[in-house]
C-alpha positions as CSV (number, residue, x, y, z in Angstrom):
1,X,-54.0,-33.6,53.6
2,X,-51.5,-30.7,53.4
3,X,-51.9,-27.9,50.8
4,X,-49.6,-27.8,47.9
5,X,-47.7,-24.5,47.7
6,X,-48.6,-22.4,44.7
7,X,-46.4,-22.0,41.9
8,X,-46.8,-18.2,42.5
9,X,-45.8,-18.4,46.1
10,X,-42.8,-20.6,45.3
11,X,-41.7,-18.2,42.3
12,X,-41.9,-15.1,44.8
13,X,-40.0,-17.0,47.4
14,X,-37.3,-17.7,44.9
15,X,-37.0,-14.1,43.7
16,X,-36.9,-12.8,47.3
17,X,-34.0,-15.3,48.0
18,X,-32.0,-14.3,45.0
19,X,-32.4,-10.7,45.7
20,X,-31.2,-11.2,49.3
21,X,-28.3,-13.3,47.9
22,X,-27.3,-10.4,45.6
23,X,-27.3,-7.7,48.4
24,X,-25.1,-9.9,50.5
25,X,-22.2,-10.8,48.1
26,X,-18.9,-9.2,49.4
27,X,-15.8,-8.2,47.3
28,X,-13.0,-10.9,46.9
29,X,-9.3,-11.0,46.8
30,X,-7.8,-12.0,43.4
31,X,-10.3,-9.6,41.3
32,X,-10.4,-9.9,37.6
33,X,-12.0,-7.7,34.8
34,X,-14.6,-9.4,32.9
35,X,-14.8,-8.2,29.1
36,X,-18.1,-6.6,28.4
37,X,-19.9,-6.2,24.9
38,X,-23.4,-5.5,24.0
39,X,-25.6,-2.8,22.9
40,X,-27.1,0.5,24.4
41,X,-30.6,1.8,23.2
42,X,-31.2,5.3,23.8
43,X,-34.6,7.0,23.3
44,X,-35.4,4.1,20.9
45,X,-32.1,4.3,19.0
46,X,-29.8,1.3,19.5
47,X,-26.1,1.2,19.1
48,X,-23.3,-1.0,19.7
49,X,-21.2,-0.5,22.7
50,X,-17.6,-0.3,21.5
51,X,-14.9,-2.9,22.6
52,X,-13.1,-2.4,25.6
53,X,-15.8,-2.4,28.1
54,X,-15.2,-4.3,31.6
55,X,-17.0,-5.4,34.7
56,X,-13.9,-4.4,36.7
57,X,-12.6,-5.6,40.0
58,X,-14.8,-8.6,40.2
59,X,-14.7,-12.2,40.6
60,X,-17.0,-15.5,40.0
61,X,-17.5,-18.1,42.7
62,X,-18.7,-21.3,41.0
63,X,-19.3,-23.0,44.2
64,X,-21.9,-20.6,45.3
65,X,-22.9,-18.4,42.2
66,X,-21.8,-15.2,43.9
67,X,-20.7,-12.4,41.5
68,X,-18.3,-10.4,43.7
69,X,-18.6,-6.6,43.9
70,X,-17.4,-4.9,40.5
71,X,-18.1,-1.7,38.5
72,X,-19.0,-1.2,34.7
73,X,-16.6,0.9,32.6
74,X,-17.4,1.7,29.1
75,X,-15.6,3.6,26.3
76,X,-17.2,6.5,24.6
77,X,-19.9,5.6,22.1
78,X,-22.1,7.4,19.8
79,X,-25.8,7.4,19.2
80,X,-27.8,8.8,16.2
81,X,-31.3,10.4,17.3
82,X,-32.1,12.2,14.0
83,X,-31.2,15.2,13.5
84,X,-28.7,14.8,16.6
85,X,-25.7,12.7,16.6
86,X,-24.2,12.3,20.2
87,X,-21.0,11.2,21.4
88,X,-21.4,10.0,25.1
89,X,-19.5,8.7,28.1
90,X,-21.7,6.1,30.2
91,X,-20.0,5.7,33.7
92,X,-21.3,3.8,36.7
93,X,-21.2,5.8,39.7
94,X,-21.4,2.9,42.4
95,X,-20.7,-0.7,42.5
96,X,-22.8,-3.8,41.9
97,X,-22.5,-7.4,42.9
98,X,-24.8,-10.4,42.0
99,X,-25.7,-14.0,42.0
100,X,-26.0,-16.9,39.6
101,X,-28.6,-19.5,40.8
102,X,-28.5,-23.0,40.3
103,X,-31.1,-22.7,37.3
104,X,-28.9,-20.2,35.7
105,X,-31.2,-17.1,36.4
106,X,-28.8,-14.3,37.4
107,X,-29.0,-10.8,38.7
108,X,-27.1,-7.7,39.5
109,X,-27.9,-5.1,42.2
110,X,-29.0,-1.9,40.8
111,X,-26.3,0.0,39.0
112,X,-26.5,3.7,39.3
113,X,-25.1,5.4,36.2
114,X,-24.3,8.8,34.5
115,X,-24.4,9.6,30.8
116,X,-22.1,12.6,29.9
117,X,-22.4,14.1,26.5
118,X,-18.9,14.6,25.1
119,X,-19.9,16.1,21.8
120,X,-23.0,16.7,19.4
121,X,-23.9,17.7,16.3
122,X,-27.3,18.9,15.1
123,X,-28.3,18.7,11.5
124,X,-24.8,18.0,10.8
125,X,-23.5,21.2,12.5
126,X,-21.3,20.7,15.6
127,X,-22.9,22.4,18.9
128,X,-21.0,23.4,21.8
129,X,-22.6,21.2,24.9
130,X,-20.6,22.5,27.6
131,X,-21.4,20.6,30.9
132,X,-23.8,18.2,29.7
133,X,-24.7,15.1,32.4
134,X,-27.8,13.0,32.5
135,X,-28.1,11.3,35.8
136,X,-29.0,9.3,37.8
137,X,-29.8,6.3,35.7
138,X,-30.9,3.3,37.5
139,X,-30.1,0.0,35.5
140,X,-31.4,-3.4,36.8
141,X,-29.5,-6.1,34.8
142,X,-31.1,-9.6,34.9
143,X,-30.4,-12.5,32.8
144,X,-28.6,-16.1,32.6
145,X,-25.3,-17.3,33.5
146,X,-23.5,-20.3,31.8
147,X,-20.1,-21.3,30.8
148,X,-20.3,-19.3,28.0
149,X,-20.6,-16.0,29.9
150,X,-23.2,-13.7,31.5
151,X,-26.0,-12.5,29.4
152,X,-27.9,-9.5,31.1
153,X,-30.2,-6.8,30.0
154,X,-32.7,-4.2,31.2
155,X,-35.1,-3.1,28.6
156,X,-36.9,-0.1,30.4
157,X,-35.0,2.2,32.3
158,X,-35.3,6.0,32.5
159,X,-32.7,8.6,31.5
160,X,-33.4,11.9,33.3
161,X,-33.5,15.3,31.4
162,X,-30.8,17.9,32.0
163,X,-31.8,21.3,33.4
164,X,-32.9,24.2,31.1
165,X,-29.6,26.1,31.4
166,X,-27.2,22.9,30.8
167,X,-25.5,21.8,27.7
168,X,-24.4,25.1,26.5
169,X,-27.8,26.3,25.9
170,X,-28.9,23.1,23.9
171,X,-30.6,21.5,26.6
172,X,-33.8,21.2,24.6
173,X,-32.1,19.4,21.9
174,X,-30.1,17.0,24.0
175,X,-33.4,16.0,26.0
176,X,-35.2,15.5,22.8
177,X,-32.5,13.2,21.7
178,X,-31.6,11.2,24.7
179,X,-34.0,11.8,27.7
180,X,-36.9,9.6,28.2
181,X,-37.9,6.1,29.1
182,X,-37.5,4.3,25.9
183,X,-34.1,2.8,26.7
184,X,-32.3,-0.5,26.9
185,X,-29.2,-2.4,27.5
186,X,-28.1,-5.8,26.5
187,X,-24.8,-6.8,27.9
188,X,-22.4,-10.0,27.7
189,X,-19.8,-10.6,30.3
190,X,-17.2,-13.0,29.0
191,X,-16.1,-15.5,31.4
192,X,-17.3,-19.0,32.7
193,X,-20.4,-18.3,35.0
194,X,-21.5,-22.0,35.2
195,X,-24.2,-22.1,37.7
196,X,-23.7,-23.7,41.1
197,X,-24.8,-27.1,41.8
198,X,-28.2,-27.3,43.5
199,X,-28.3,-27.8,47.2
200,X,-29.1,-31.3,48.3
201,X,-29.3,-32.4,44.7
202,X,-29.9,-36.1,45.4
203,X,-32.8,-35.3,47.8
204,X,-36.1,-36.2,46.5
205,X,-39.0,-33.7,47.7
206,X,-42.8,-34.1,47.8
207,X,-45.1,-31.0,47.4
208,X,-41.9,-29.0,46.8
209,X,-40.8,-28.9,50.3
210,X,-41.1,-32.1,52.2
211,X,-38.8,-35.2,51.6
212,X,-40.6,-38.2,50.6
213,X,-40.6,-40.8,53.5
214,X,-37.7,-43.3,53.0
215,X,-36.1,-41.6,50.3
216,X,-33.0,-39.5,51.5
């Protein structure tokens, strides 16, 4: 009697297959900009991302589930981490591609981002932050795709601190307000990301792998 593959083995194979597919997705001709909305949590403080964000120069192939290479762009946003209020610009430094599986599970390749502090107040007093950039920030977005869009999140990425002489001498205050691992991102990409049809949808399998004799 053949041993039935364990659920853990099947899940690990499925995850590895999806990860490999994500890395293999190329760019395409006829790219579009998918509107992006959502929230960003910085050091435990959540704030809405302003309207106008996009996942740019990408496309979705509904036949294969491939999300073509694109890049996130975001407007400036503000986060409050008392007693600091920080206006920042989040930028993606590289490009990401992805995949929507037949069951709707979706993933993007790791996005490397940069957070530039544009301005800040401390106890209501403006402070001159000078050059103030926290990077690299590695964000791994996973979620689901459907006809209503792509919902992706990462609930545990780290924002590295700035150096002690950065941010106009206010490095310690900026690090206290922003740096750390209590960060998250929840994004909705507007568009039709209907999952592809499963391969061999009409084929009945025994033990998860082998076709049942006489039913093909």
